[in-house]
N, C-alpha and C positions, 0 to 999 in steps of 0.2 A: 434505720434513722437511731441514731445514738447521741445520749444527754450525758455530762460529764458529772460528777460527783466529790466532795470537800469535806470530810466530816471536821468538824471545828468544836470547842469543848471554851464554853467562856467560864470562869466562873465569878465567885458573886463580886469581886473586886471589881470585874471589871477584865478581869490579864486574857487575853484572847488564846490558846497553844492547838496548835493544827493536831489532829491524831488522826488522820488518812490526809497523805496528796487526791493533789486531784488524778483522779482516774475516769478512765471512758466507762458503762458500761450499758449495756443493752437493755430496752426496757421490757418488761415481760408484754406480752399479746394480751394475758386473761387471766387476773391474778388468779391466785387457790384460794376458797371461801373460804379459808384461816385466818387470812390474812386479810380480808377486809372489817371492817366496823360492825360491829354490830344494831340490828335494829337500831331506832330512836325508841325509846319504851318512854315517853316524857307524854300526861293528861292530852294536851293539841294533837299530838299522831298518834295516841292510842283511840280517844272518842273515835268511835262511827261516824261515820260522812252522812249528808244526808240525802 
């Protein structure tokens, strides 16, 4: 399976500029642990469950 990606930059006035043209990329099977978001630390997620 392949995916396509195209990178845009939008300025505060709404102007759009292409940073990278469309290219095919292969998705990762499993991202490295350093590429993941950290666990949520909000009170709702960190309080013990009954």
